[in-house]
C-alpha positions in Angstrom: 0.8 -24.2 -0.9 2.2 -23.1 2.3 1.5 -20.4 4.8 4.9 -18.8 4.1 3.3 -16.0 2.1 1.5 -14.8 5.2 3.0 -12.2 7.6 5.2 -13.7 10.3 2.6 -13.4 13.0 0.1 -15.1 10.8 1.7 -18.5 11.1 0.0 -20.7 13.7 1.7 -21.3 17.1 0.1 -24.7 17.3 -0.4 -27.1 14.4 -4.0 -26.9 13.2 -4.5 -23.5 14.9 -5.9 -20.7 12.9 -3.1 -18.1 12.3 -3.7 -14.7 14.0 -3.6 -12.8 10.7 -6.1 -15.2 9.3 -8.4 -14.6 12.2 -8.2 -10.8 11.7 -8.9 -11.1 8.0 -11.9 -13.4 8.7 -13.2 -10.9 11.4 -13.2 -8.1 8.8 -15.0 -10.3 6.3 -17.7 -10.9 8.9 -18.1 -7.1 9.4 -19.0 -6.4 5.8 -22.7 -5.7 5.6 -25.0 -7.7 3.4 -25.1 -6.3 -0.2 -21.7 -4.7 0.2 -18.1 -5.8 -0.6 -14.5 -5.0 0.2 -11.6 -5.8 -2.1 -8.6 -7.9 -1.0 -6.6 -4.7 -0.8 -9.3 -2.9 1.2 -9.1 -5.6 3.8 -5.3 -5.4 4.0 -5.5 -1.6 4.3 -8.2 -1.9 7.0 -5.8 -4.2 9.0 -2.8 -2.1 8.3 -0.7 -5.1 7.3 -0.3 -7.6 4.5 -1.5 -7.0 1.0 -4.2 -8.2 -1.4 -2.3 -11.5 -2.1 -2.1 -12.3 1.6 -5.8 -11.6 2.1 -6.6 -13.7 -0.9 -4.5 -16.5 0.4 -6.3 -16.4 3.8 -9.7 -16.4 2.1 -8.7 -19.3 -0.1 -7.5 -21.3 2.9 -10.0 -20.4 5.6 -12.8 -18.2 4.1 -15.4 -20.9 3.8 -16.9 -20.2 7.2 -17.5 -16.5 6.6 -19.3 -14.5 3.9 -16.4 -15.1 1.4 -18.3 -13.6 -1.5 -18.1 -10.1 0.1 -14.2 -10.1 -0.2 -13.6 -9.6 -3.9 -11.2 -8.7 -6.7 -10.8 -4.9 -7.4 -11.9 -5.3 -11.0 -15.3 -6.7 -10.0 -14.8 -10.1 -11.7 -16.5 -12.9 -9.9 -14.3 -15.4 -8.2 -13.3 -18.0 -10.8 -14.8 -21.4 -10.0 -17.3 -19.9 -7.6 -19.1 -17.5 -9.9 -22.5 -19.0 -9.7 -22.5 -19.5 -6.0 -21.3 -16.0 -5.5 -23.9 -14.6 -7.9 -26.7 -16.3 -6.0 -25.5 -14.5 -2.8 -25.1 -11.2 -4.6 -28.6 -11.4 -6.0 -30.1 -12.5 -2.7 -28.4 -9.6 -0.9 -29.0 -7.0 -3.5 -25.3 -6.3 -4.2 -24.9 -3.9 -7.1 -23.9 -5.6 -10.3 -23.0 -4.6 -13.8 -24.7 -6.8 -16.4 -22.4 -8.5 -18.8 -22.4 -7.6 -22.5 -23.2 -10.4 -24.9 -19.5 -10.4 -25.9 -18.4 -11.1 -22.3 -17.2 -14.6 -21.7 -19.9 -16.7 -20.1 -22.2 -13.6 -20.0 -21.6 -13.3 -16.2 -22.1 -9.9 -14.6 -19.4 -8.1 -12.7 -19.7 -6.4 -9.3 -20.3 -2.7 -9.5 -17.4 -1.9 -7.2 -18.1 1.8 -7.2 -21.6 1.2 -5.8 -21.0 -2.0 -3.8 -17.7 -1.1 -2.0 -17.9 -0.7 1.8 -15.4 1.6 3.4 -15.8 0.2 6.9 -18.4 2.7 8.0 -16.0 5.5 8.7 -14.4 3.7 11.7 -11.2 5.2 13.0 -7.7 3.8 12.9 -7.1 0.9 15.3 -10.3 -0.8 14.3 -8.9 -4.3 14.5 
């Protein structure tokens, strides 16, 4: 996959350099307190640019060095392929979860988005 789906200023000026947009997304991920989450759309809204898919793309490409488990899907489903690692982090941090029903595939809990969502602490516009 290429970086073409990122905003224009997100493409690196130098090969191997981290795109500016990616840096901003990762900075937001690092601000999210332990035990709290922001959705991909929340991060895009916080930045005032891009959208959930662009944020998800940044997290997929560059998110390994930040608390990636705190940037999540809006439906609370754990990140496919990383469910158990994320679940370990959520339990260690006390992130609110909704226990899965016996009918749920894999019996994995979901995030309780309503209780776990962080709004940025009421910071004003221009917080980037």
